[in-house]
C-alpha positions in Angstrom: -96.5 -97.9 131.7 -94.2 -98.9 134.3 -95.7 -101.3 136.1 -92.8 -102.2 138.5 -93.3 -103.3 141.9 -97.0 -104.9 140.9 -97.5 -108.4 141.3 -95.9 -110.7 138.9 -97.6 -113.8 137.7 -96.3 -116.8 135.8 -98.3 -119.2 134.0 -101.9 -119.2 133.2 -104.0 -121.3 135.2 -106.4 -123.2 133.1 -110.0 -123.3 133.9 -111.0 -123.5 130.2 -110.0 -120.0 128.1 -113.2 -118.6 126.5 -113.3 -118.8 122.7 -110.7 -116.3 120.9 -111.1 -113.0 120.0 -113.8 -112.4 122.6 -113.0 -109.7 125.6 -114.9 -111.1 128.6 -116.8 -108.9 131.1 -118.4 -109.1 134.4 -121.2 -111.1 136.2 -123.3 -111.1 139.2 -123.0 -114.4 141.0 -125.0 -114.7 144.3 -122.7 -116.3 146.4 -123.1 -118.1 150.2 -119.8 -118.4 152.0 -118.6 -120.8 154.3 -120.2 -119.8 157.6 -122.1 -117.4 159.7 -122.3 -113.8 160.2 -118.3 -112.7 160.9 -117.9 -109.6 162.5 -114.8 -109.0 160.1 -116.1 -109.3 156.3 -113.5 -109.7 153.8 -112.4 -111.0 150.5 -109.1 -112.8 149.9 -107.5 -112.3 146.3 -105.7 -115.6 144.7 -103.6 -115.4 141.7 -101.6 -118.8 140.3 -102.4 -120.2 143.7 -100.9 -117.4 145.6 -102.6 -115.5 148.2 -102.3 -112.2 147.4 -103.9 -110.6 150.4 -107.3 -110.0 152.0 -109.2 -106.3 151.7 -112.0 -105.7 154.2 -115.4 -103.5 154.0 -114.7 -100.0 152.7 -111.5 -101.2 151.5 -110.2 -101.2 147.6 -107.6 -103.5 146.3 -105.9 -103.0 142.9 -104.6 -106.4 141.2 -102.2 -106.6 137.8 -103.2 -109.7 136.1 -101.4 -110.4 132.4 -103.8 -111.6 129.5 -104.8 -115.3 129.6 -104.3 -115.6 133.5 -106.8 -116.6 135.6 -107.6 -115.5 139.2 -110.0 -116.3 142.1 -111.5 -113.9 144.8 -112.8 -115.7 147.9 -115.0 -114.0 150.5 -115.3 -115.2 154.2 -118.9 -115.3 154.2 -122.3 -115.3 151.9 -121.8 -112.6 149.1 -123.5 -111.1 145.7 -120.7 -110.5 143.1 -121.1 -107.6 141.0 -118.2 -107.4 137.6 -118.2 -104.0 135.8 -116.5 -103.8 132.6 -116.5 -100.0 131.6 -119.3 -98.6 133.4 -121.6 -101.7 133.0 -122.3 -104.7 135.3 -122.6 -108.2 133.7 -124.5 -110.9 135.2 -124.5 -114.5 135.4 -122.0 -117.6 135.8 -120.1 -118.8 132.7 -121.0 -115.3 131.3 -118.1 -113.8 129.0 -117.8 -110.6 127.6 -115.2 -108.9 125.5 -114.1 -105.2 126.3 -111.2 -103.3 124.4 -109.5 -106.2 123.6 -110.1 -108.7 125.9 -112.4 -111.3 126.9 -113.3 -112.1 130.8 -115.5 -115.3 132.2 -116.8 -115.4 135.7 -117.4 -118.6 137.0 -119.0 -119.2 140.6 -116.9 -122.2 142.3 -119.0 -121.7 145.6 -121.2 -119.4 147.6 -118.0 -117.2 148.2 -115.4 -117.9 145.4 -115.5 -116.7 141.9 -113.1 -117.6 139.4 -112.1 -114.9 136.8 -110.7 -116.3 133.6 -109.1 -113.8 131.0 -107.8 -113.9 127.5 -106.7 -111.4 124.6 -106.8 -112.4 121.1 -103.8 -110.1 120.7 -101.7 -107.7 122.5 -103.6 -105.0 124.2 -103.3 -101.5 123.6 -103.7 -100.5 127.1 -104.5 -102.3 130.5 -108.1 -103.6 130.3 -109.8 -102.3 133.7 -112.6 -104.3 135.5 -114.1 -103.6 138.9 -115.3 -106.9 141.1 -117.5 -105.8 144.0 -118.6 -108.4 147.0 -121.6 -107.2 149.0 -122.3 -109.3 152.1 -125.9 -111.0 152.0 -125.8 -110.7 156.2 -125.3 -106.9 156.1 -125.4 -104.6 152.8 -123.5 -102.5 154.0 -120.5 -104.7 154.3 -118.8 -103.8 150.7 -115.5 -104.9 149.5 -114.1 -103.5 146.2 -111.5 -105.1 143.9 -110.0 -103.5 141.1 -108.2 -105.5 138.2 -106.4 -104.2 135.4 -105.5 -106.7 132.4 -102.0 -106.3 131.0 -100.0 -107.9 127.9 
């Protein structure tokens, strides 16, 4: 597959990689952001300390990260995070899930921010898809979706 023009990342952020050989999946993390209700709900993606963009209600973002790389998602208000691996929602901060050769661990950093660690015990046969959904706790109609593909 050709991923040219897609985000390029160097060096993993270390947040304590998960035990080897497990592909991690999702989590539901209740989040509470840094402020009152805002008229513009959005989620910012941060990879290797670099802002990759903000995504608002009704939008869907796609990120490509390399196996072993970590990333963060930060909402501008309190949210409930839902992580989907395959078609299954996984809940619990610190939860690790193995799926399609990848391990994914979700950790709440604050009420609005999550860190996602990825790991592969070997080469991945194909990109591993994840979906993270942020739902505002102020207004449940405010939803942002971030699709992530873990690659070699």
